[in-house]
C-alpha positions as CSV (number, residue, x, y, z in Angstrom):
1,M,-45.2,65.1,-74.9
2,S,-46.5,68.2,-72.7
3,F,-43.9,67.1,-70.0
4,L,-40.7,67.6,-72.7
5,T,-42.5,70.8,-74.3
6,E,-42.6,72.4,-71.0
7,L,-38.5,71.5,-70.2
8,F,-37.5,72.4,-73.6
9,G,-39.7,74.6,-75.3
10,E,-39.3,78.2,-76.1
11,G,-39.3,80.2,-72.9
12,S,-38.5,77.3,-70.7
13,A,-35.8,77.7,-68.2
14,V,-33.0,74.9,-69.7
15,R,-34.2,76.5,-73.7
16,E,-32.5,79.3,-72.0
17,F,-29.6,78.1,-70.5
18,I,-29.1,76.2,-74.3
19,N,-29.0,79.2,-75.7
20,Q,-26.5,81.3,-73.7
21,A,-24.4,78.6,-74.1
22,I,-24.4,78.7,-77.8
23,A,-24.2,82.5,-77.9
24,A,-21.0,81.9,-75.4
25,L,-19.4,79.6,-77.6
26,R,-19.7,81.8,-80.5
27,F,-17.1,84.1,-78.8
28,F,-15.2,81.7,-77.2
29,R,-11.6,82.1,-78.2
30,F,-8.6,79.7,-78.1
31,Q,-6.9,82.1,-75.1
32,D,-9.9,81.9,-73.1
33,A,-9.2,77.2,-73.7
34,L,-5.9,78.2,-72.2
35,D,-7.1,80.5,-69.3
36,I,-9.4,77.9,-68.2
37,L,-6.8,75.2,-68.8
38,L,-3.7,77.3,-66.6
39,V,-6.7,77.9,-63.4
40,T,-7.3,74.1,-63.4
41,F,-4.3,73.5,-63.7
42,L,-3.1,76.0,-60.7
43,L,-6.0,74.6,-58.9
44,Y,-4.2,71.0,-58.8
45,Q,-1.3,72.1,-57.9
46,L,-2.5,73.7,-55.0
47,I,-5.0,70.5,-53.7
48,K,-1.3,69.1,-54.6
49,L,0.5,70.8,-52.2
50,M,-1.8,71.0,-49.4
51,R,-2.4,67.4,-49.2
52,D,-1.6,65.7,-46.3
53,T,0.0,68.5,-44.4
54,R,-1.4,70.9,-42.1
55,A,-2.2,73.4,-44.7
56,V,-5.8,71.4,-44.8
57,Q,-6.2,72.0,-42.0
58,L,-5.8,75.6,-42.3
59,A,-7.8,75.8,-45.6
60,K,-11.1,73.8,-43.4
61,G,-10.6,76.7,-41.0
62,I,-10.6,79.6,-43.9
63,L,-13.4,77.7,-45.4
64,L,-15.4,77.7,-41.9
65,I,-14.7,82.1,-41.5
66,A,-15.8,82.3,-45.1
67,A,-19.4,80.2,-44.7
68,F,-19.9,82.3,-41.2
69,Y,-19.5,85.2,-43.1
70,G,-21.6,84.7,-45.7
71,V,-24.0,83.7,-42.9
72,T,-24.3,87.1,-41.2
73,L,-24.7,88.8,-44.4
74,A,-27.7,86.4,-44.9
75,L,-29.0,87.5,-41.4
76,K,-27.8,90.6,-41.3
77,M,-25.7,90.6,-38.6
78,N,-24.2,94.3,-39.7
79,T,-21.7,94.3,-36.9
80,T,-20.0,90.8,-37.3
81,S,-20.2,90.8,-40.8
82,F,-18.9,94.6,-41.1
83,F,-16.0,93.0,-39.3
84,F,-15.5,89.7,-40.9
85,G,-15.9,91.8,-44.2
86,R,-12.9,93.9,-43.5
87,L,-10.8,90.5,-42.8
88,W,-11.9,89.2,-45.8
89,D,-10.6,92.5,-47.8
90,S,-7.4,91.1,-46.7
91,A,-7.6,87.3,-47.1
92,I,-4.9,87.5,-49.6
93,I,-2.1,88.8,-47.3
94,V,-3.6,86.7,-44.6
95,I,-3.4,83.7,-46.8
96,F,0.3,84.5,-47.8
97,L,0.9,84.6,-44.2
98,I,-0.2,81.4,-43.1
99,F,0.9,79.2,-45.8
100,Q,4.3,81.1,-46.5
101,P,5.8,77.1,-45.8
102,E,4.1,75.6,-48.3
103,I,4.5,78.5,-50.9
104,R,8.3,78.6,-50.1
105,N,8.7,74.8,-50.7
106,A,6.7,74.8,-53.8
107,V,8.8,78.0,-54.9
108,E,11.7,76.3,-54.3
109,Q,10.7,72.7,-56.3
110,M,10.0,74.5,-59.1
111,G,13.8,76.2,-58.8
112,R,15.3,73.0,-57.9
113,T,13.5,71.3,-61.4
114,R,15.7,70.2,-64.1
115,S,14.9,69.9,-67.6
116,G,15.8,66.7,-69.6
117,L,18.1,68.4,-71.9
118,M,19.4,70.1,-69.2
119,R,20.9,66.8,-67.8
120,L,22.0,65.4,-71.6
121,F,24.1,67.8,-71.4
122,T,25.8,67.6,-68.4
123,K,29.9,66.6,-68.5
124,R,30.6,62.7,-67.9
125,G,33.7,64.2,-66.2
126,V,31.3,66.7,-63.6
127,Q,29.5,64.0,-62.8
128,E,32.8,61.9,-62.2
129,S,33.8,64.0,-60.0
130,K,30.3,64.6,-58.1
131,R,30.4,61.1,-57.2
132,R,33.9,60.8,-56.0
133,S,33.1,63.9,-53.7
134,V,29.9,62.8,-52.6
135,R,31.6,59.4,-51.2
136,R,34.8,61.5,-49.5
137,V,31.8,63.6,-47.7
138,A,29.8,60.2,-47.0
139,I,33.6,58.2,-45.5
140,A,33.9,61.2,-43.3
141,A,30.7,61.8,-42.0
142,A,29.7,57.7,-41.4
143,K,33.1,57.7,-39.7
144,A,32.7,60.7,-37.5
145,A,28.8,59.2,-36.5
146,A,30.2,55.8,-35.7
147,N,32.8,57.6,-33.7
148,M,30.5,59.7,-31.4
149,S,28.0,56.8,-31.5
150,A,30.7,54.3,-29.8
151,Q,31.1,57.4,-27.0
152,K,27.1,58.4,-26.7
153,I,27.9,61.7,-28.2
154,G,25.3,63.5,-29.3
155,A,25.4,65.1,-33.0
156,L,23.1,66.9,-35.6
157,I,24.9,67.3,-39.0
158,V,22.5,68.9,-42.3
159,F,23.5,68.0,-45.3
160,E,22.5,71.0,-47.7
161,R,20.9,69.4,-51.2
162,R,19.4,71.3,-53.9
163,S,17.7,73.8,-51.3
164,P,19.9,76.6,-49.6
165,L,20.1,76.9,-46.2
166,G,22.0,79.8,-46.0
167,D,19.4,81.4,-43.3
168,I,19.7,78.8,-41.3
169,A,23.9,79.0,-41.9
170,Q,23.2,82.6,-40.3
171,T,21.7,81.5,-36.9
172,G,24.7,79.8,-35.9
173,T,28.8,80.0,-36.7
174,I,30.2,80.2,-40.7
175,L,32.9,78.2,-40.6
176,E,33.8,77.0,-44.5
177,A,36.4,74.3,-43.2
178,K,36.8,71.4,-45.2
179,L,35.3,68.2,-44.1
180,S,36.9,65.5,-41.4
181,A,35.6,63.3,-39.0
182,A,38.0,65.0,-36.9
183,L,37.0,67.7,-37.3
184,L,33.6,67.1,-37.0
185,G,34.3,65.2,-33.8
186,N,35.9,68.1,-32.4
187,I,32.2,70.3,-33.1
188,F,30.5,68.3,-31.2
189,F,32.5,67.3,-28.3
190,P,30.7,68.0,-25.1
191,K,30.9,71.4,-24.0
192,A,32.7,72.8,-26.7
193,P,31.6,76.2,-27.9
194,L,29.3,75.1,-30.9
195,H,28.4,71.5,-29.7
196,D,24.7,72.2,-28.6
197,G,23.4,73.1,-32.3
198,A,23.5,71.7,-35.4
199,A,26.4,71.2,-38.5
200,I,25.9,72.3,-41.9
201,I,27.7,70.7,-44.7
202,R,28.0,71.7,-48.2
203,E,29.5,70.0,-50.7
204,E,33.2,69.4,-49.1
205,T,32.9,71.5,-46.4
206,I,31.3,72.6,-42.9
207,Y,29.7,75.7,-43.9
208,A,28.6,76.3,-40.5
209,A,28.1,75.2,-36.9
210,G,26.1,75.7,-33.8
211,C,22.7,76.0,-35.9
212,V,19.1,76.7,-34.7
213,L,16.8,74.2,-37.2
214,P,13.1,74.6,-36.8
215,L,11.3,72.2,-35.2
216,T,9.1,69.4,-36.7
217,E,5.1,70.2,-35.6
218,N,4.5,66.2,-36.1
219,R,2.4,66.0,-33.0
220,S,2.4,61.4,-33.5
221,L,6.3,61.6,-32.8
222,P,6.7,59.1,-30.4
223,G,8.2,60.3,-26.9
224,K,11.0,58.5,-27.3
225,Y,12.4,61.0,-29.3
226,G,14.4,64.1,-28.4
227,M,15.3,67.7,-29.5
228,R,17.6,66.7,-31.5
229,H,14.9,63.8,-33.7
230,R,12.6,66.7,-33.7
231,A,15.0,69.4,-35.0
232,A,16.3,67.2,-37.6
233,L,12.3,66.3,-38.8
234,G,11.8,69.9,-38.7
235,I,14.4,71.4,-41.2
236,S,13.4,67.7,-43.4
237,E,10.1,69.0,-43.3
238,Q,10.9,72.5,-44.7
239,S,13.4,71.6,-47.2
240,D,15.0,68.4,-48.9
241,A,17.8,68.1,-46.6
242,L,19.5,65.0,-45.2
243,V,19.9,65.2,-41.6
244,L,22.5,62.9,-39.7
245,I,21.2,62.3,-35.9
246,V,23.8,60.4,-33.1
247,S,21.4,60.1,-30.0
248,E,23.3,61.4,-27.0
249,E,21.7,59.0,-24.5
250,T,21.4,55.3,-26.4
251,G,24.4,56.0,-29.3
252,G,21.9,55.5,-32.0
253,I,22.5,56.5,-35.3
254,S,19.6,58.0,-37.3
255,L,18.9,59.7,-40.8
256,A,15.8,62.1,-41.5
257,M,14.7,62.9,-44.6
258,G,11.2,64.6,-46.0
259,G,9.7,64.3,-42.9
260,T,10.5,60.7,-42.3
261,L,13.0,58.7,-39.8
262,R,15.4,55.8,-40.5
263,T,17.0,55.0,-37.5
264,D,19.7,52.0,-36.0
265,L,22.2,52.5,-39.0
266,D,26.0,51.4,-38.5
267,E,28.8,52.8,-40.0
268,A,28.5,50.9,-43.2
269,S,24.9,51.3,-43.7
270,L,25.0,55.0,-43.1
271,R,27.7,55.5,-45.8
272,E,26.0,53.8,-48.1
273,E,22.5,55.8,-47.6
274,L,24.7,59.1,-47.9
275,I,26.3,58.4,-51.3
276,E,22.8,57.2,-52.6
277,A,21.0,60.1,-50.9
278,L,24.0,63.0,-51.9
279,G,24.7,61.3,-55.0
280,S,20.4,61.9,-56.5
281,A,20.6,65.3,-55.1
282,G,21.1,65.8,-58.2
283,T,18.6,63.9,-59.9
284,E,14.6,64.1,-60.4
285,N,12.6,61.6,-58.5
286,P,8.7,61.0,-58.9
287,D,9.0,60.9,-54.8
288,G,10.1,64.6,-54.9
289,H,12.9,63.6,-52.5
290,G,15.8,62.8,-54.9
291,L,16.8,59.1,-53.2
292,A,16.0,55.6,-55.0
293,A,12.8,54.4,-53.8
294,K,14.4,50.5,-53.1
295,R,16.4,52.1,-49.8
296,W,13.7,54.3,-48.7
297,K,10.5,52.6,-48.9
298,E,12.0,51.3,-45.6
299,F,10.8,54.7,-43.8
300,W,7.9,55.4,-42.4
301,S,6.3,58.1,-41.4
302,V,6.6,59.4,-37.6
């Protein structure tokens, strides 16, 4: 009994905490609850964004620096704490610089989100026109890939979906030419001026060629994959683009999307994959890739 009196009695720490909590609740407003929910949601989205990406390692590094800064303050190490204090003052700018790719992807995903109401009012004729357009693109690209595969001509073709690739296109030559299998073959013909870079397909046009793509930072990628595959995975990690690769060494045809790779495709299977992937670019998908799960469950992370 005396223990309970000491714990909950007048002047005890627990009693003081309860009194302060009751006093705070008297002034608690609806806006405060909304504020807490918003901060919780933002923190959840931040953790979800960083999960399974290199941002997790960067976050650990930042927390380690913060802990070290706390130790220098506690030990009154004035010179070291002054240095880390100046760095901490610029923490927001540093975080934005370090996490720029992740922040960019998050903002792009927000911009690509389409509500059910918008889909409801999409005209059936527009959808049918899109399906026909996607099929023409898939047939031309698959035919070109099969021809180049047979001759072991390397190729790297990026299909723009909802993420604009204008900045990537600016690294090459703007063409804005009507897509055809013959033109793709000419672009990637050995020693042609634009054969070394990537071609960007925007709807039914070859928007640009000879473009430079960012390389993947995935260090677990098997050594058998060359620069084309690394570049394809790199752009697929930073956008929702679908990337077609034809290997110059083996003639093998592959597709990259969302940082994953599918290999050993033939013309027929490639055509079907392109139709399904490009046709789903305007729909929502819980995986975030806009592609039916039944096809891409066979993907493996590289």
